[in-house]
C-alpha positions as semicolon CSV with decimal commas, in nm:
position;residue;x (nm);y (nm);z (nm)
1;X;1,586;-0,133;6,129
2;X;1,684;0,025;5,798
3;X;2,021;-0,091;5,674
4;X;2,231;0,002;5,371
5;X;2,472;-0,241;5,208
6;X;2,690;-0,259;4,900
7;X;2,559;-0,539;4,678
8;X;2,661;-0,650;4,329
9;X;2,414;-0,614;4,042
10;X;2,317;-0,948;3,885
11;X;2,554;-1,044;3,609
12;X;2,786;-0,746;3,654
13;X;3,064;-0,633;3,882
14;X;2,900;-0,297;3,954
15;X;2,834;-0,228;4,322
16;X;2,529;-0,028;4,427
17;X;2,387;0,079;4,760
18;X;2,071;-0,114;4,850
19;X;1,835;-0,010;5,126
20;X;1,609;-0,245;5,315
21;X;1,534;-0,409;5,646
22;X;1,762;-0,690;5,757
23;X;1,601;-1,032;5,767
24;X;1,673;-1,399;5,703
25;X;1,577;-1,589;5,390
26;X;1,406;-1,932;5,415
27;X;1,750;-2,084;5,355
28;X;1,898;-1,899;5,653
29;X;2,099;-1,636;5,462
30;X;2,096;-1,270;5,562
31;X;1,906;-1,048;5,320
32;X;1,793;-0,690;5,285
33;X;1,416;-0,732;5,296
34;X;1,222;-0,532;5,037
35;X;0,867;-0,568;4,904
36;X;0,699;-0,477;4,576
37;X;0,343;-0,352;4,633
38;X;0,156;-0,437;4,312
39;X;-0,210;-0,366;4,225
40;X;-0,372;-0,680;4,075
41;X;-0,732;-0,564;4,016
42;X;-0,932;-0,255;3,921
43;X;-0,841;0,054;3,717
44;X;-0,487;0,065;3,859
45;X;-0,405;-0,298;3,777
46;X;-0,032;-0,332;3,711
47;X;0,075;-0,027;3,911
48;X;0,346;-0,097;4,165
49;X;0,568;0,078;4,418
50;X;0,862;-0,054;4,614
51;X;0,857;-0,061;4,993
52;X;1,210;-0,080;5,134
53;X;1,210;0,148;5,436
54;X;0,966;0,328;5,662
55;X;0,596;0,330;5,576
56;X;0,385;0,353;5,262
57;X;0,043;0,521;5,255
58;X;-0,228;0,376;5,031
59;X;-0,545;0,567;4,943
60;X;-0,738;0,772;4,688
61;X;-0,587;1,106;4,790
62;X;-0,322;1,245;4,549
63;X;-0,074;1,274;4,837
64;X;-0,080;0,898;4,904
65;X;0,228;0,698;4,810
66;X;0,012;0,453;4,617
67;X;-0,292;0,632;4,471
68;X;-0,589;0,408;4,385
69;X;-0,872;0,519;4,154
70;X;-1,139;0,321;4,334
71;X;-1,449;0,482;4,479
72;X;-1,455;0,224;4,760
73;X;-1,105;0,324;4,877
74;X;-1,081;0,598;5,142
75;X;-0,862;0,904;5,098
76;X;-0,610;0,759;5,342
77;X;-0,710;0,395;5,355
78;X;-0,417;0,190;5,492
79;X;-0,055;0,212;5,596
80;X;0,209;-0,049;5,509
81;X;0,528;-0,073;5,715
82;X;0,825;-0,297;5,637
83;X;0,948;-0,496;5,937
84;X;1,228;-0,754;5,960
85;X;0,970;-1,032;5,982
86;X;0,716;-0,913;5,725
87;X;0,484;-0,624;5,643
88;X;0,259;-0,460;5,900
89;X;-0,076;-0,366;5,741
90;X;-0,270;-0,107;5,943
91;X;-0,619;0,009;5,848
92;X;-0,662;0,386;5,891
93;X;-1,030;0,375;5,989
94;X;-1,135;0,332;5,629
95;X;-1,502;0,323;5,534
96;X;-1,498;-0,009;5,350
97;X;-1,223;-0,183;5,541
98;X;-0,894;-0,360;5,481
99;X;-0,900;-0,739;5,444
100;X;-0,652;-1,022;5,456
101;X;-0,831;-1,325;5,321
102;X;-1,190;-1,303;5,447
103;X;-1,094;-1,123;5,769
104;X;-1,131;-0,750;5,817
105;X;-0,826;-0,627;6,006
106;X;-0,723;-0,330;6,211
107;X;-0,351;-0,411;6,216
108;X;-0,167;-0,731;6,135
109;X;0,181;-0,843;6,029
110;X;0,179;-1,060;5,716
111;X;0,450;-1,242;5,525
112;X;0,568;-1,126;5,181
113;X;0,354;-1,299;4,920
114;X;0,027;-1,209;5,094
115;X;-0,265;-1,045;4,909
116;X;-0,449;-0,757;5,077
117;X;-0,786;-0,612;4,974
118;X;-0,866;-0,242;5,018
119;X;-1,226;-0,169;4,927
120;X;-1,266;-0,358;4,598
121;X;-0,897;-0,331;4,502
122;X;-0,662;-0,624;4,556
123;X;-0,293;-0,560;4,620
124;X;-0,007;-0,815;4,630
125;X;0,297;-0,781;4,857
126;X;0,571;-0,946;4,654
127;X;0,914;-1,031;4,804
128;X;1,209;-0,850;4,646
129;X;1,491;-0,940;4,888
130;X;1,852;-0,857;4,811
131;X;2,117;-1,102;4,941
132;X;2,384;-0,960;5,169
133;X;2,724;-1,085;5,044
134;X;2,869;-1,359;5,262
135;X;3,239;-1,341;5,353
136;X;3,318;-1,563;5,656
137;X;3,596;-1,411;5,869
138;X;3,920;-1,595;5,943
139;X;3,846;-1,617;6,314
140;X;3,900;-1,906;6,554
141;X;3,673;-1,767;6,825
142;X;3,397;-1,513;6,873
143;X;3,333;-1,411;7,231
144;X;3,337;-1,742;7,419
145;X;3,249;-1,944;7,110
146;X;3,550;-2,146;6,998
147;X;3,625;-2,325;6,671
148;X;3,772;-2,261;6,326
149;X;3,559;-2,504;6,123
150;X;3,375;-2,364;5,819
151;X;3,044;-2,393;6,007
152;X;3,173;-2,182;6,298
153;X;3,339;-1,923;6,074
154;X;3,009;-1,880;5,889
155;X;2,841;-1,835;6,226
156;X;3,097;-1,572;6,329
157;X;3,035;-1,386;6,003
158;X;2,661;-1,370;6,062
159;X;2,700;-1,273;6,429
160;X;2,951;-1,004;6,338
161;X;2,710;-0,846;6,091
162;X;2,397;-0,866;6,306
163;X;2,587;-0,730;6,608
164;X;2,634;-0,405;6,416
165;X;2,258;-0,377;6,360
166;X;1,974;-0,336;6,606
167;X;1,721;-0,586;6,473
168;X;1,573;-0,857;6,698
169;X;1,746;-1,195;6,660
170;X;1,649;-1,557;6,714
171;X;1,948;-1,775;6,807
172;X;1,849;-2,140;6,781
173;X;2,018;-2,474;6,813
174;X;2,035;-2,792;7,014
175;X;2,074;-2,787;7,394
176;X;2,432;-2,711;7,496
177;X;2,542;-2,588;7,151
178;X;2,624;-2,235;7,271
179;X;2,314;-2,021;7,213
180;X;2,366;-1,813;7,528
181;X;2,731;-1,756;7,438
182;X;2,626;-1,640;7,090
183;X;2,375;-1,396;7,238
184;X;2,637;-1,262;7,481
185;X;2,890;-1,224;7,198
186;X;2,642;-1,021;6,992
187;X;2,579;-0,791;7,288
188;X;2,951;-0,747;7,355
189;X;3,018;-0,658;6,987
190;X;2,720;-0,423;6,956
191;X;2,679;-0,051;7,019
192;X;2,480;-0,153;7,330
193;X;2,776;-0,324;7,500
194;X;2,800;-0,050;7,764
195;X;2,436;-0,113;7,857
196;X;2,295;-0,398;8,066
197;X;2,273;-0,757;7,948
198;X;1,962;-0,906;8,108
199;X;1,862;-1,271;8,069
200;X;1,505;-1,390;8,123
201;X;1,405;-1,758;8,121
202;X;1,057;-1,772;7,967
203;X;0,969;-2,122;8,082
204;X;0,700;-2,185;8,343
205;X;0,769;-2,029;8,680
206;X;0,787;-1,656;8,602
207;X;0,504;-1,407;8,636
208;X;0,377;-1,244;8,313
209;X;0,450;-0,897;8,451
210;X;0,819;-0,991;8,478
211;X;0,850;-0,958;8,099
212;X;0,778;-0,584;8,098
213;X;0,986;-0,532;8,412
214;X;1,293;-0,701;8,260
215;X;1,242;-0,513;7,931
216;X;1,261;-0,188;8,127
217;X;1,563;-0,311;8,324
218;X;1,746;-0,380;7,996
219;X;1,699;-0,024;7,870
220;X;1,996;0,080;7,660
221;X;2,119;-0,279;7,644
222;X;2,008;-0,627;7,545
223;X;1,734;-0,855;7,678
224;X;1,801;-1,225;7,614
225;X;1,473;-1,417;7,606
226;X;1,574;-1,774;7,683
227;X;1,358;-2,073;7,584
228;X;1,101;-1,869;7,391
229;X;0,983;-2,195;7,231
230;X;0,880;-2,325;7,575
231;X;0,698;-2,013;7,696
232;X;0,347;-2,077;7,835
233;X;0,052;-1,896;7,679
234;X;0,031;-1,623;7,946
235;X;0,401;-1,544;7,905
236;X;0,361;-1,533;7,525
237;X;0,077;-1,282;7,564
238;X;0,287;-1,063;7,793
239;X;0,584;-1,086;7,557
240;X;0,371;-0,990;7,255
241;X;0,244;-0,684;7,442
242;X;0,597;-0,586;7,547
243;X;0,728;-0,623;7,192
244;X;0,444;-0,407;7,063
245;X;0,545;-0,136;7,310
246;X;0,907;-0,182;7,200
247;X;0,800;-0,130;6,837
248;X;0,625;0,191;6,942
249;X;0,939;0,323;7,111
250;X;0,818;0,278;7,469
251;X;1,110;0,046;7,552
252;X;1,475;0,084;7,456
253;X;1,616;-0,269;7,468
254;X;1,724;-0,505;7,192
255;X;1,562;-0,850;7,220
256;X;1,760;-1,164;7,140
257;X;1,555;-1,483;7,171
258;X;1,696;-1,834;7,210
259;X;1,519;-2,158;7,124
260;X;1,587;-2,523;7,050
261;X;1,427;-2,498;6,706
262;X;1,360;-2,246;6,428
263;X;1,010;-2,191;6,574
264;X;0,826;-2,243;6,245
265;X;0,698;-2,584;6,354
266;X;0,573;-2,434;6,681
267;X;0,383;-2,165;6,494
268;X;0,226;-2,411;6,253
269;X;0,134;-2,643;6,543
270;X;-0,041;-2,352;6,715
271;X;0,176;-2,361;7,029
272;X;0,350;-2,028;6,956
273;X;0,183;-1,700;6,868
274;X;0,240;-1,611;6,503
275;X;0,312;-1,246;6,586
276;X;0,604;-1,358;6,806
277;X;0,752;-1,530;6,501
278;X;0,733;-1,205;6,304
279;X;0,869;-0,999;6,593
280;X;1,155;-1,224;6,706
281;X;1,252;-1,456;6,421
282;X;1,312;-1,210;6,139
283;X;1,689;-1,260;6,172
284;X;1,757;-1,624;6,252
285;X;2,098;-1,761;6,348
286;X;2,165;-2,132;6,398
287;X;2,447;-2,249;6,625
288;X;2,568;-2,578;6,469
289;X;2,575;-2,895;6,681
290;X;2,915;-3,027;6,786
291;X;2,883;-3,349;6,582
292;X;2,884;-3,135;6,266
293;X;3,215;-2,971;6,352
294;X;3,429;-3,243;6,501
295;X;3,743;-3,077;6,361
296;X;3,700;-2,818;6,639
297;X;3,740;-3,080;6,915
298;X;4,118;-3,037;6,983
299;X;4,083;-2,659;7,024
300;X;3,765;-2,695;7,229
301;X;3,929;-2,952;7,455
302;X;4,227;-2,723;7,521
303;X;3,998;-2,433;7,606
304;X;3,774;-2,638;7,834
305;X;4,065;-2,804;8,016
306;X;4,185;-2,455;8,110
307;X;3,860;-2,398;8,299
308;X;3,874;-2,721;8,502
309;X;4,174;-2,636;8,718
310;X;4,422;-2,855;8,523
311;X;4,598;-2,587;8,317
312;X;4,897;-2,804;8,220
313;X;4,714;-3,129;8,154
314;X;4,567;-3,245;7,825
315;X;4,383;-3,552;7,709
316;X;4,574;-3,846;7,567
317;X;4,543;-3,946;7,202
318;X;4,322;-4,239;7,304
319;X;4,097;-4,014;7,512
320;X;4,066;-3,761;7,230
321;X;3,993;-4,043;6,986
322;X;3,710;-4,163;7,208
323;X;3,564;-3,812;7,203
324;X;3,579;-3,799;6,823
325;X;3,359;-4,108;6,798
326;X;3,093;-3,966;7,031
327;X;2,770;-3,810;6,896
328;X;2,743;-3,543;7,170
329;X;2,366;-3,509;7,205
330;X;2,443;-3,251;7,475
331;X;2,698;-3,070;7,254
332;X;2,964;-2,848;7,416
333;X;2,800;-2,870;7,758
334;X;2,829;-3,250;7,743
335;X;3,189;-3,226;7,622
336;X;3,280;-3,014;7,924
337;X;3,128;-3,266;8,164
338;X;3,307;-3,554;7,990
339;X;3,639;-3,371;8,020
340;X;3,580;-3,301;8,389
341;X;3,498;-3,666;8,453
342;X;3,804;-3,785;8,257
343;X;4,044;-3,552;8,438
344;X;3,900;-3,610;8,783
345;X;3,886;-3,989;8,760
346;X;4,216;-4,036;8,576
347;X;4,568;-4,022;8,723
348;X;4,665;-3,658;8,668
349;X;4,977;-3,569;8,865
350;X;5,047;-3,228;8,710
351;X;4,880;-2,941;8,892
352;X;4,555;-3,103;9,000
353;X;4,275;-2,879;9,116
354;X;4,294;-2,773;9,477
355;X;4,131;-3,022;9,713
356;X;3,781;-2,941;9,826
357;X;3,698;-2,992;10,192
358;X;3,454;-3,281;10,215
359;X;3,122;-3,245;10,391
360;X;3,182;-3,445;10,710
361;X;2,935;-3,651;10,912
362;X;3,068;-3,545;11,253
363;X;2,997;-3,692;11,597
364;X;2,792;-3,383;11,686
365;X;2,584;-3,432;11,374
366;X;2,494;-3,794;11,444
367;X;2,370;-3,697;11,789
368;X;2,095;-3,486;11,633
369;X;1,751;-3,611;11,534
370;X;1,760;-3,769;11,189
371;X;1,553;-3,499;11,019
372;X;1,765;-3,213;11,157
373;X;2,093;-3,389;11,071
374;X;1,973;-3,455;10,720
375;X;1,867;-3,090;10,673
376;X;2,210;-2,967;10,787
377;X;2,389;-3,201;10,548
378;X;2,161;-3,097;10,265
379;X;2,220;-2,728;10,341
380;X;2,597;-2,783;10,337
381;X;2,575;-2,971;10,007
382;X;2,350;-2,707;9,848
383;X;2,581;-2,423;9,947
384;X;2,898;-2,602;9,824
385;X;2,730;-2,709;9,501
386;X;2,590;-2,361;9,429
387;X;2,922;-2,189;9,505
388;X;3,099;-2,408;9,251
389;X;2,820;-2,386;8,993
390;X;2,785;-2,007;9,007
391;X;3,162;-1,963;9,004
392;X;3,189;-2,163;8,680
393;X;2,928;-1,938;8,520
394;X;3,057;-1,609;8,668
395;X;2,739;-1,561;8,869
396;X;2,505;-1,593;8,569
397;X;2,199;-1,765;8,717
398;X;2,032;-1,848;8,383
399;X;2,335;-2,029;8,243
400;X;2,403;-2,200;8,578
401;X;2,045;-2,326;8,597
402;X;2,059;-2,454;8,241
403;X;2,387;-2,635;8,313
404;X;2,248;-2,792;8,631
405;X;1,919;-2,885;8,468
406;X;1,701;-2,699;8,720
407;X;1,451;-2,417;8,699
408;X;1,614;-2,072;8,702
409;X;1,380;-1,934;8,969
410;X;1,442;-2,236;9,193
411;X;1,818;-2,189;9,161
412;X;1,784;-1,817;9,234
413;X;1,586;-1,892;9,551
414;X;1,850;-2,141;9,668
415;X;2,128;-1,891;9,601
416;X;1,944;-1,624;9,800
417;X;1,879;-1,871;10,081
418;X;2,253;-1,937;10,117
419;X;2,355;-1,570;10,083
420;X;2,513;-1,619;9,740
421;X;2,310;-1,342;9,571
């Protein structure tokens, strides 16, 4: 996506309009991605052009954007396109080929800093990013994300800016930190908010063809690709093909991927396709863990208590103090469970949650064969459990499955079995 932003010139107060493609720097800051294409060998050594939007044509023909005086370079030799995650180099059926390293390529996405050879001419793709000014908003919540700590306000600022764009996003962070809530908040603040929000769990258990199907179902809206870092090889292949069709305009959904890590280690370890990194991780947003924003605990506790059925009950000073000393490996999800356990096991006289009818072992039940009695009890438990779980997550199967620690497809089958979907 091409984006224009007012940025200050270095060392002055003058503001100018910069054009580029939105991406994320190695340090995690939003930048306008731009690339200097510089010739480093041959008669044209030292020539350079700036790529900051659209495509750039390289060849020996006078109409090319970068004209090379090299007899081994075709009239229209290669096309360079700036993407959020790098530069796509596409050979245009040249006679002598386009090379990255020792490999002749047809089309490949490379990172800024890469050298490309066209015929006998070598060309460098040099990064020339422009920082997007950072001004964290004075917000205490963003969608369902809650907290006014500096870390959360910085997060809100990034989410607010990327919501206004249409670039793919990777939202990463520890389990339970709020990645799904961040993705939902981006959708709700975007121009696609009137379109569908579709969530797809990419872990084992889904068919590869489901990727393209869900991409089509999310047309005009947002497709949240959960657990992209745990996707099996066949799902990665299907996702890469779908994203290529998206890039060609055959799909009309915005992808937002979620993962437990920044994916770079997965790429380097060879467990994640490199092209998925370029396609999905160009704009990277980290949701901070709860232990790094303990000042948000009082507000978070108040918000979570409201959802438990104890609207007028809070935690005591001692209980809140105990929470402050906890490391929260499960983050906000763990905090919610701890609050539920504290309220339900403590003596809370003010507006307790309505009593739930217990599953009874009746006289009729004990007269049945053991296996049949056990199946009936299990069915009753499953239905009661799923009703409560899906209610807490407003029917969202992906978030409910993640909260319960079960496979999404398994939970969906159980819900269908009990007529809850």
